[in-house]
N, C-alpha and C positions, 0 to 999 in steps of 0.2 A: 858733565854727564858721566855715568859709569862706562867702563871699557866694554867692548863687545864681548859677549859671553858665547864662547865657541861650544859646539857639541862634539864630544869625542865618540870613539867607537862604542863605549859602554852605553852612551845615550841612544845611539842608533839601535843597539841590540834590545834595549828596553822598549823602544818604540815598536820594533818588529814583534817583540814578545806580546805586547798589548793586542796587536792585530791577531796573532796566533790564538790568544785566549778567546778573543771575540769569534774567530773562525771556529774554534772548538765548541763554543756555546751554540753557534749556528748549526754545526753538524749534529749536535745532540738534539736540537729542536727540529732537525730535518727541514730547514728552510731552503736548502738547495743553492745557497750562495757562498758557502764556505770556500770551495775551491776557487771560485772567481775572486773572492776577497783576498786570498793568499796570493794568487797569481798577479792581481792588480797591484798589490803592495810591493812585491818583488820587482815588477816592471817599473813601478813609480820610482823606487829607490835607485835602480840602475840608470834609468833615464835622467833623473835629477842630478845624480852624481856626474854622469857623463856630460850633461849640459853645463854643470858647474866647472868642470875641467876645461871645456871648450871656451866658456866665457872668460875664465881666468887667463887662458892663452891669448884670446883676442884682445882683452883689455890691456894686457902687458905689452902686446905688439903695437897697439894704438895705430893701426893701419886702416885707412878708409875703405880699401878694397875688401879686406877681411870682414869689416862691418857690413858692407853692402852685400857681399856674398852670403853671409849668415842670414841676413834679413830675407834675401831671395829664397834661401832654402826653407826658412820658416813659413814664407808665403805659400810655397809649393806644398809643404806638408799640411798647411791649413786648408788648402783646396781639397786635397785628398780626404782629410778628415771630415770636412763639411759634406762632401758628396757621399762618403761612406755612411754618415748618419742620416742623411736626407733620403731615406728609403722610399718615400712617396714621390720623389721627383723623378722625371724621366732621364734617360741617358743624354749625353751630348751637351752637358752644362759646364764642362771644365773651363772653357774660354770665358764664359759669362761670369762664373764665380771668381776666376782669377782676375778679370778686369775690375769687378766690383771691389775686391780686396785691395788690389794695387792702388786704385784711385783713392779709396777712402783712407788707406794706411798712409800713403804719401801725404795726403792732405792733413791728417791728424798729426803725423810726426812733424810736418813743417810748422804747423801752428803751435804745438806744444813745445817743441825743441827750440824753434827760432823766435817765437813771439812771447812765450811765457817763461821758460827756464833760461834760454839763451846761453848754452854751454860753450866753452872754448876748449878744443875745437868744436865746430858745429856737429861733427859726427861722433862726439864723445861716446865710446862704446858702453861705458858704465851707465849711460842714460838711455841711449837709443835702443839697445838690445832688450833690456827689461821692459821698456815701454812697448816695444813691438810684441813681446810675449804676452803682456797683460792685455793689450788691445785685441790681439788675435784670439786669445783664449776666450774672451767674452763674445767676440764677433762670430766665431765659428759656431758656437752653440745657438746664437740668435739666428744666423742664416739657415742652419739646418732645420731648426724648428719652424722658421718662417716659410721655407720652401715646402716642408711637409704640409704645413697648414694651408698654404695657397692651393696646392694641387689637390689635396683632399677636399678642400672646400669647393673647388671647381667641379670635382666629381660628384659631390653631394648635391650641388646646385644645377645638375644637368638639365632638369626639366625647366627650371626657372630661367637659366641662361638661354636655352632654346626658344622659350616663349619671348624673352626680351628681344632676341635677334629677329624673330618673326614679326614683332611689332615695330621694327625699324630702329632699335637701339644699336649703337656702335659697339664694336668689340670692347672698347674702353669702358663704356657704360655698363656692359654686361659683366665684365670682370672686376669692376671697381669694388663691390662689397667684399670679395675674396681678397683683393689686394689690401684693403684697409684692415681686414681681420688678421692678415699675415703680419703686416707691419706693427700693428698694435700688440700682437703676441710677443714679438721680439723686444719691444720697448718697455712694456709694463714692468717686467722684473727689474730693469735698470732704474726706472723711476722709483720703484719701491725701495731699492737699495740706496738711492740718493736720499730719500726721505728718512730712512732709518739710521743712516750712518751718523755716528757720534752720540746717538741717544740709546739705541738698542744694541748696536754693534760698534766695535772698533775694527775697521776693515784691515785686510791683510797688509797692504803696503805701509800704512801708518803704524800698525803693530810691529812690522819688521824693522822699520827705521828706529822706533823707540827701543826695541830690544838691542839694536845695533849701537845705541848710545846717542842717537840724534835728539835734537830739541823737539819735544812733543808738539809745540806750536808749528814749527817748521814742517814736521811730519804731517800735521793736519792739513797744511797748505798743499803739500804734494798730493795727499790723498784726495782732496777736493778736485784738484786739477785732473787727476786720473779718472775719477768718477764722472765728472762733467764731460771729459773727452770720450769716455766709453759710451755715454748716453748719446752724444752727437754722432759718434762713429756707428753705433748700432742703427740709429734712424737712417743715416745717409746710406750705409751699406745695404740695409734691407730695402730701402726705397729704390736704389739703383738696380739691384738684382731682380726685384719684382717687375719693375718697368721693362727690363730687358727680356724677361721670360714669359710675360703674360700672353704674348701673341702666339706662344707655342700651343695654346689651347684652341686656336682657331685656324682652320684650313684656309678660309677666305673671310671676306667681310661679313658673311652671313652663314657660315658653316662652322659648327662647334665640334671639336674633337680633342679631348684631353689625352696627351700621350700616356702610354702605359708606364707604370712605376718601374724603377730600376729592378726591383724584385719585391715580392710580397714580404712584409716584415715578419721575421721570426720572433720567437719568444725572447731571444737575446736582444734583438733590435728594440722590441717594446720595452724591455727592462732598461736598456741604455737610454731610450728616449724619455722614459719616466724619470731616470736619474738626472738627465739634463734639465728637464722641466722643474724637478724638485730643487736642484741646485740654484736655479734662477728664480725660485719663488713662485712658480706657476702652479695653480691648483690642478690636481690630476683627477 
């Protein structure tokens, strides 16, 4: 296979210039997203380069505690991002989201690293850290959308839920339609991605490995493992968190009261939510 093709400073400048041209066109069309586009580009470049330097250091050190510490920081950041995007969810879900992420992440990392890839040492940072980033990146979007969908659905179904409770239904039976809707919303884009991979698209990890000089068949195997793991992780994480939070909508076995949202979504929140949905293939 060919050697890895590095990107120099000139390449980065050209990439930034493309975004600036797009932002200029946006400004001329008065779409209102030019400033956000430029700021997001600068932020992305700085964050990615910083993470690259951190990963380079951790991989060279090959220390299990550095790997564990970085994974823990990524989990805490994922909790903050999830709750920041889930504007329709009530306050007080930090522990619940953290628990769901920790349980599912440890489960998926154990299965993928120890049963499928089997690296030596078991904490190989060049495997564990990228896997954690990919898993969390997909799970955060799914959880935020799922939480929004669940609480919005429970508010929309207020009359229906109240009637079900009055007729003797349990809180589980009354909340179940909203729970199913939430979990389905988080899983559908992943299923669509699984179905289209290799025919419509060449996903990111497979493309990256091929560009880096890896065998395309080996890259395809890695990509399938990642997609399958993300599908399982999304379903398990969504299910756990919805099972843990659905009782927040009930004061007692027959009294219905959905907690107030963290805050009313602003235009920026709605744009970001639409971006998340669009990135995951959800119709808007």
